[in-house]
Wavefront OBJ file of the C-alpha trace (Angstrom):
o trace
v -109.936 -118.189 201.679
v -105.911 -118.198 202.126
v -105.847 -120.030 198.397
v -108.218 -117.335 197.107
v -105.769 -114.316 198.469
v -102.626 -115.910 197.133
v -104.328 -116.605 193.743
v -105.304 -113.089 194.251
v -101.698 -111.737 194.955
v -100.173 -113.818 191.960
v -102.464 -112.410 189.329
v -102.239 -108.855 190.522
v -97.816 -109.335 190.191
v -98.513 -110.575 187.051
v -100.475 -108.204 185.809
v -98.373 -105.162 187.022
v -95.573 -107.054 185.938
v -96.977 -106.905 182.174
v -97.947 -103.582 182.193
v -94.633 -102.283 183.620
v -93.147 -104.221 180.437
v -95.318 -102.596 177.753
v -94.892 -99.110 179.434
v -90.694 -99.813 179.444
v -91.275 -101.134 175.913
v -93.412 -98.299 174.852
v -91.436 -95.508 176.242
v -87.838 -97.549 174.816
v -90.378 -97.094 171.303
v -91.051 -93.893 171.594
v -87.275 -92.338 172.644
v -85.906 -94.277 169.380
v -88.604 -92.836 166.994
v -87.837 -89.560 168.564
v -84.244 -89.983 167.459
v -84.879 -91.035 164.655
v -87.063 -88.344 163.361
v -84.488 -85.772 165.194
v -81.561 -88.009 162.784
v -83.781 -87.545 159.288
v -86.325 -84.857 159.167
v -84.299 -81.594 160.513
v -85.473 -78.726 159.021
v -83.837 -77.678 155.606
v -81.019 -75.499 156.843
v -78.221 -73.347 155.025
v -75.688 -75.789 153.861
v -72.181 -74.806 154.763
v -71.066 -73.881 150.835
v -72.655 -70.946 151.295
v -70.101 -69.898 153.619
v -67.020 -71.698 151.762
v -68.729 -72.239 148.073
v -65.710 -74.467 146.811
v -65.791 -77.852 146.911
v -63.274 -80.574 145.822
v -63.052 -82.899 143.253
v -66.581 -85.173 143.048
v -68.313 -85.582 146.385
v -65.419 -85.727 148.319
v -65.025 -82.569 151.420
v -62.092 -82.699 153.896
v -62.197 -79.718 155.971
v -59.058 -79.461 158.259
v -60.289 -81.159 161.186
v -62.103 -84.288 159.488
v -59.967 -87.096 158.519
v -60.182 -90.760 157.281
v -61.410 -93.047 159.898
v -58.781 -95.853 160.188
v -61.004 -97.962 162.536
v -59.979 -95.788 165.401
v -59.866 -92.512 167.055
v -56.674 -90.766 166.199
v -56.712 -89.512 169.880
v -55.672 -92.984 170.918
v -51.909 -92.182 169.674
v -50.042 -90.006 172.017
v -49.550 -86.555 170.261
v -52.475 -86.405 167.673
v -55.110 -84.890 167.944
v -58.871 -86.030 168.291
v -60.449 -86.719 164.581
v -63.619 -85.094 163.800
v -65.671 -88.154 164.780
v -63.842 -88.913 168.364
v -65.051 -85.172 168.757
v -68.878 -86.025 168.345
v -69.117 -89.726 168.343
v -66.798 -91.247 171.150
v -69.454 -93.382 172.287
v -70.465 -95.170 169.763
v -69.204 -98.507 169.115
v -65.765 -99.445 167.133
v -68.445 -101.286 164.842
v -69.678 -97.589 163.619
v -65.734 -96.644 162.698
v -65.567 -99.534 161.260
v -68.450 -99.350 158.860
v -67.416 -95.675 158.801
v -64.175 -96.589 157.387
v -65.790 -99.106 154.699
v -68.499 -97.421 153.547
v -67.669 -93.483 154.082
v -70.708 -92.691 155.853
v -73.099 -93.825 158.532
v -73.916 -97.527 157.990
v -75.951 -97.779 161.521
v -78.740 -94.781 160.518
v -78.156 -95.509 156.933
v -80.130 -99.284 157.951
v -82.149 -97.630 160.208
v -83.279 -95.700 157.286
v -84.516 -98.398 155.026
v -84.749 -98.306 151.469
v -87.521 -95.133 151.361
v -87.279 -91.756 152.653
v -89.048 -88.830 152.206
v -86.619 -85.558 151.873
v -87.774 -81.956 151.671
v -88.599 -80.354 148.579
v -85.181 -78.135 148.358
v -86.683 -75.997 145.076
v -87.063 -72.145 145.022
v -90.881 -70.974 144.957
v -90.640 -70.074 141.754
v -89.869 -73.418 140.268
v -93.138 -74.821 141.720
v -94.789 -73.020 139.268
v -93.058 -74.319 136.565
v -94.709 -76.318 133.933
v -93.404 -79.067 131.389
v -94.338 -80.674 128.312
v -95.626 -84.420 128.398
v -93.530 -85.160 125.218
v -90.524 -84.660 126.954
v -87.721 -87.669 125.411
v -87.030 -90.540 127.464
v -84.192 -91.225 129.756
v -81.744 -94.097 131.157
v -80.258 -93.906 134.399
v -77.357 -95.229 134.773
v -75.756 -95.961 138.108
v -72.414 -97.302 139.011
v -71.509 -98.813 142.247
v -68.594 -100.604 144.143
v -69.119 -101.549 147.612
v -71.731 -99.305 148.111
v -73.882 -99.490 151.197
v -76.581 -101.400 150.542
v -79.511 -99.054 151.687
v -77.670 -96.172 150.365
v -78.082 -97.822 147.164
v -81.511 -99.190 147.369
v -82.639 -95.623 148.607
v -81.024 -94.015 145.169
v -83.234 -96.831 143.251
v -86.231 -96.674 144.531
v -85.919 -92.407 144.781
v -85.898 -92.356 141.107
v -88.852 -95.120 140.740
v -90.676 -92.788 143.162
v -90.003 -89.406 141.667
v -89.770 -90.043 138.355
v -93.088 -89.889 135.874
v -92.694 -93.827 134.459
v -93.429 -91.988 130.646
v -90.082 -90.415 130.773
v -88.007 -93.377 132.632
v -87.245 -95.599 129.964
v -84.935 -98.229 132.598
v -82.408 -98.059 134.963
v -79.209 -99.535 134.435
v -77.086 -100.569 137.200
v -73.444 -101.731 136.871
v -71.923 -103.479 139.435
v -67.936 -102.931 139.090
v -67.146 -106.140 140.783
v -68.534 -105.520 144.666
v -67.102 -107.802 147.070
v -69.904 -107.020 149.895
v -72.469 -110.328 150.111
v -75.840 -108.039 149.960
v -74.805 -106.671 146.748
v -75.233 -110.339 145.445
v -78.469 -112.451 145.675
v -80.171 -110.388 148.134
v -80.057 -107.250 145.441
v -81.053 -109.328 142.584
v -84.228 -110.605 144.636
v -84.985 -106.782 145.829
v -84.450 -105.849 142.229
v -87.616 -107.613 141.074
v -89.998 -105.852 143.499
v -89.184 -103.110 140.466
v -90.853 -105.034 137.769
v -88.324 -105.229 135.472
v -87.341 -101.651 134.928
v -84.203 -102.268 135.746
v -81.328 -103.754 134.160
v -78.021 -104.980 136.321
v -74.992 -105.785 135.068
v -71.953 -107.197 136.515
v -68.465 -106.351 135.267
v -66.469 -110.015 134.959
v -63.218 -107.108 136.349
v -63.046 -103.872 138.199
v -63.475 -101.526 135.367
v -63.496 -98.190 137.399
v -65.947 -96.038 137.188
v -65.118 -94.338 133.837
v -65.130 -97.702 131.689
v -68.196 -99.067 133.617
v -70.777 -95.491 132.880
v -69.384 -96.536 128.965
v -70.498 -100.331 129.927
v -73.911 -98.829 130.790
v -74.230 -96.291 128.413
v -73.827 -98.997 125.360
v -76.663 -100.978 126.571
v -79.070 -98.076 127.442
v -82.022 -96.995 124.916
v -83.705 -93.812 125.959
v -82.766 -90.619 124.227
v -81.359 -89.223 126.780
v -78.460 -90.591 129.808
v -78.650 -89.477 133.011
v -75.668 -90.716 134.990
v -76.190 -90.634 138.792
v -73.871 -91.726 141.389
v -74.522 -94.941 144.059
v -75.299 -92.642 147.197
v -77.773 -90.121 145.745
v -81.427 -89.459 146.515
v -83.255 -87.643 143.648
v -85.707 -84.775 144.638
v -89.280 -83.364 143.918
v -89.927 -82.923 139.408
v -86.135 -83.725 138.909
v -86.161 -84.972 135.983
v -88.595 -83.285 133.586
v -85.826 -79.714 133.796
v -83.380 -81.574 132.863
v -85.359 -83.004 129.729
v -86.372 -80.077 129.217
v -83.530 -78.529 128.592
v -82.084 -80.874 126.359
v -85.263 -81.442 123.750
v -84.326 -77.819 123.204
v -80.887 -78.183 122.014
v -79.255 -81.760 121.949
v -75.922 -79.836 122.072
v -76.916 -78.999 125.948
v -75.541 -81.037 129.125
v -76.892 -80.531 132.277
v -76.591 -80.720 135.700
v -78.977 -80.525 138.333
v -77.775 -78.612 141.706
v -76.444 -80.825 144.338
v -77.750 -80.464 147.360
v -75.821 -82.663 150.440
v -76.580 -85.375 152.556
v -74.330 -85.269 155.179
v -72.267 -88.611 155.626
v -73.090 -88.449 159.773
v -76.409 -87.867 159.886
v -77.658 -88.472 156.330
v -79.954 -84.945 156.995
v -80.750 -83.850 153.943
v -79.392 -80.131 153.650
v -80.009 -77.762 150.796
v -77.487 -75.935 149.148
v -76.860 -72.396 147.573
v -76.885 -71.885 143.820
v -73.366 -72.811 142.429
v -71.532 -73.026 139.304
v -68.854 -75.632 137.965
v -65.005 -74.336 138.417
v -61.502 -75.898 138.481
v -58.014 -74.410 139.488
v -54.265 -74.904 137.962
v -54.206 -77.955 139.735
v -57.482 -79.320 137.709
v -59.623 -79.679 141.285
v -62.670 -79.227 141.150
v -64.679 -76.462 142.535
v -67.971 -74.949 143.479
v -67.912 -71.208 142.937
v -70.209 -68.532 143.399
v -72.078 -67.364 140.669
v -73.088 -63.752 139.571
v -75.456 -62.013 140.704
v -76.305 -60.471 137.418
v -77.580 -64.213 136.469
v -79.841 -64.143 138.853
v -81.358 -60.744 138.721
v -83.691 -61.939 135.915
v -87.203 -62.230 135.983
v -86.328 -66.010 136.327
v -84.801 -65.673 139.089
v -83.482 -68.610 141.169
v -84.987 -71.274 138.253
v -82.584 -69.657 135.746
v -80.046 -72.000 134.109
v -76.619 -71.436 135.496
v -74.015 -71.157 132.945
v -71.823 -73.771 134.093
v -67.488 -73.686 132.968
v -67.339 -77.057 134.638
v -69.080 -79.967 135.799
v -68.896 -82.247 139.144
v -69.298 -85.139 137.165
v -71.230 -87.706 139.363
v -74.475 -86.480 138.192
v -75.138 -85.061 134.833
v -77.804 -85.645 131.517
v -76.808 -85.453 127.765
v -78.308 -86.501 124.670
v -77.287 -90.315 124.158
v -76.846 -89.431 120.325
v -74.379 -86.743 121.444
v -72.676 -88.438 124.050
v -71.598 -90.822 121.057
v -70.967 -87.872 118.582
v -68.822 -86.277 121.486
v -66.836 -89.244 122.044
v -67.785 -90.336 125.285
v -65.086 -90.912 128.076
v -61.490 -91.598 127.756
v -61.454 -95.564 128.039
v -58.061 -95.199 128.566
v -58.424 -93.218 131.643
v -58.561 -95.366 134.846
v -60.924 -95.621 138.048
v -62.344 -91.818 138.404
v -60.936 -88.482 138.860
v -60.261 -85.929 136.119
v -63.105 -87.497 133.484
v -65.491 -84.475 134.549
v -62.847 -81.721 133.997
v -62.145 -83.484 130.604
v -65.538 -84.253 129.343
v -66.384 -80.311 130.395
v -63.454 -78.588 128.367
v -64.598 -81.054 125.648
v -68.120 -79.960 125.856
v -67.361 -76.109 125.592
v -64.682 -76.205 123.192
v -66.547 -78.252 120.499
v -69.534 -76.682 120.034
v -71.523 -77.588 122.566
v -73.114 -75.636 126.828
v -72.904 -76.921 129.874
v -75.310 -75.675 132.335
v -76.545 -75.888 135.841
v -80.463 -76.354 136.950
v -81.206 -74.948 139.763
v -85.057 -75.990 139.508
v -83.826 -80.007 139.361
v -82.206 -81.257 143.084
v -80.314 -84.203 143.322
v -78.953 -84.964 147.286
v -75.876 -86.958 147.370
v -73.885 -88.146 150.001
v -70.646 -86.040 151.331
v -68.012 -88.911 151.573
v -64.786 -88.734 152.710
v -62.292 -89.757 149.688
v -59.080 -91.713 150.619
v -57.305 -89.296 148.473
v -53.735 -91.392 149.665
v -54.977 -94.483 148.256
v -51.690 -95.175 145.986
v -54.250 -96.990 143.430
v -56.183 -94.029 142.952
v -53.368 -91.463 143.226
v -51.875 -93.111 140.652
v -55.131 -92.781 138.638
v -55.380 -89.387 139.197
v -52.239 -88.340 137.943
v -52.221 -90.834 135.091
v -56.098 -89.308 133.803
v -55.214 -85.290 134.773
v -51.592 -85.679 132.596
v -54.128 -87.106 129.802
v -56.274 -83.849 129.747
v -53.550 -81.577 130.060
v -51.868 -82.656 126.606
v -54.933 -82.782 124.802
v -56.722 -80.024 125.993
v -54.445 -77.468 127.491
v -52.292 -76.224 124.613
v -50.029 -73.513 125.479
v -50.852 -73.476 129.237
v -50.081 -77.109 130.300
v -47.336 -75.242 131.984
v -49.738 -73.624 134.595
v -50.679 -77.029 135.360
v -46.787 -78.201 135.809
v -46.049 -75.426 137.779
v -48.393 -76.652 140.416
v -47.481 -80.332 140.283
v -43.999 -80.692 138.654
v -43.733 -83.889 139.581
v -45.655 -84.464 136.943
v -43.858 -83.054 134.401
v -42.292 -86.210 132.395
v -45.055 -88.464 133.959
v -46.262 -90.656 131.148
v -49.941 -90.034 129.873
v -49.784 -93.269 127.543
v -50.977 -92.935 124.208
v -53.411 -90.133 123.690
v -53.242 -90.220 119.731
v -56.757 -91.371 118.972
v -58.079 -88.188 122.364
v -55.796 -85.535 119.271
v -57.605 -86.968 116.412
v -61.161 -87.036 118.025
v -60.373 -83.201 118.922
v -59.218 -82.631 115.143
v -62.213 -84.111 113.878
v -65.024 -82.433 116.109
v -63.328 -79.082 115.108
v -62.370 -77.702 118.749
v -61.741 -74.541 119.622
v -58.411 -73.918 121.651
v -58.174 -73.332 125.378
v -57.184 -69.792 124.768
v -61.071 -69.381 123.151
v -62.096 -71.431 126.468
v -60.325 -69.211 128.943
v -61.492 -66.210 126.753
v -65.264 -67.146 126.144
v -66.089 -69.480 129.142
v -63.912 -69.085 132.295
v -61.847 -65.979 131.774
v -61.537 -65.720 135.488
v -59.152 -68.920 135.491
v -56.051 -66.170 135.200
v -53.173 -67.731 134.014
v -50.078 -68.136 136.166
v -47.294 -64.963 135.276
v -43.888 -65.700 135.945
v -41.880 -62.958 137.777
v -39.261 -62.767 135.409
v -37.875 -64.602 132.401
v -35.383 -66.377 134.621
v -37.940 -68.092 136.757
v -39.901 -69.128 133.379
v -36.373 -70.428 132.336
v -35.827 -72.438 135.081
v -39.120 -74.005 134.915
v -39.331 -75.033 131.406
l 1 2 3 4 5 6 7 8 9 10 11 12 13 14 15 16 17 18 19 20 21 22 23 24 25 26 27 28 29 30 31 32 33 34 35 36 37 38 39 40 41 42 43 44 45 46 47 48 49 50 51 52 53 54 55 56 57 58 59 60 61 62 63 64 65 66 67 68 69 70 71 72 73 74 75 76 77 78 79 80 81 82 83 84 85 86 87 88 89 90 91 92 93 94 95 96 97 98 99 100 101 102 103 104 105 106 107 108 109 110 111 112 113 114 115 116 117 118 119 120 121 122 123 124 125 126 127 128 129 130 131 132 133 134 135 136 137 138 139 140 141 142 143 144 145 146 147 148 149 150 151 152 153 154 155 156 157 158 159 160 161 162 163 164 165 166 167 168 169 170 171 172 173 174 175 176 177 178 179 180 181 182 183 184 185 186 187 188 189 190 191 192 193 194 195 196 197 198 199 200 201 202 203 204 205 206 207 208 209 210 211 212 213 214 215 216 217 218 219 220 221 222 223 224 225 226 227 228 229 230 231 232 233 234 235 236 237 238 239 240 241 242 243 244 245 246 247 248 249 250 251 252 253 254 255 256 257 258 259 260 261 262 263 264 265 266 267 268 269 270 271 272 273 274 275 276 277 278 279 280 281 282 283 284 285 286 287 288 289 290 291 292 293 294 295 296 297 298 299 300 301 302 303 304 305 306 307 308 309 310 311 312 313 314 315 316 317 318 319 320 321 322 323 324 325 326 327 328 329 330 331 332 333 334 335 336 337 338 339 340 341 342 343 344 345 346 347 348 349 350 351 352 353 354 355 356 357 358 359 360 361 362 363 364 365 366 367 368 369 370 371 372 373 374 375 376 377 378 379 380 381 382 383 384 385 386 387 388 389 390 391 392 393 394 395 396 397 398 399 400 401 402 403 404 405 406 407 408 409 410 411 412 413 414 415 416 417 418 419 420 421 422 423 424 425 426 427 428 429 430 431 432 433 434 435 436 437 438 439 440 441 442 443 444 445 446 447 448 449 450 451 452 453 454
């Protein structure tokens, strides 16, 4: 009898322990799942760009309370204020800061999101009513990367594959600019085999930088239209058709989607307001507000927006026109300034540049390391090539902002000057008068001040 009672008690204890473990596992999973949903399924809200629509060059945005992470909080050093990350994530492990320093985004959440996720449709309702022809040009999507976070890169590729009609998608061309991360080697090769031949992977034999890497990708493309994407993007629904349709109507039209924000900390997808591209006399790219009359037409928020400049990471251009226009300046280094140069060349040499609000692509707002010596040197070099090739008598407006560059060499620009003549390009004065009159020249207060600068 005692033996039976002991066996019953033992079985009861084991059953109780098993149920307790199962319940704990269930609640732990539910909590993690709830947190993950909160992280990347938050409803679309107005972007911070609505308050200050200007944004810095390319995909970086550094506000006064945001600093590049150096592996630990600034608060660890006496007399320094706490950084943006320390204020919000001081409970996280050092690994978070190390990965944020390496990738410019929250790699832990990126891994949890995996290769595929659904982002909210951020298009205006009027865009849902638009229909596009079935005989549009084909597109080659070119994505260059260097040490990109593995899952972020795969989400870029899979979003294109899943949300692009395959009869328009000629190919995706990935250009690896000498990445050093192990995941971007054999593991990436294996994952790309799942896409069944739609992807070409090119690996540079030396570090070329974004500009020359894009030219390498373009040289291998066979689609009618080249679409350049960043390596940390996620395309939205019906993103490609509006771009192809605009180029099909005029092959000298270059178009950009409206770029939504993917937050670098939470990876939430946030709808951006309609804006146009612009720049200042530093030649720093900015997002600028759109004139109200441009949105008052029957097309409303679906109307293409005439843009003085492009952000540069994401745009589409007819392949033959890209070659005719002179591609990029191959003597520029890394990246920076090439977006302003191409924008000026498009407008001044007979083309036009539009932002298409019905095309939406999200992009991670990484913090770029603008104090990196190699980048600073490349940016100065690139901007000087723009100034001496395209700004004509207005180049002093640039040097007034950056006087330390006035006597710095920009190398040989004779080939680009000859290209400008061959294309029959208009003057920078024409560009100011007809495309970007809001960029007002700097006026000297007196002749003595002007002569002292010159």
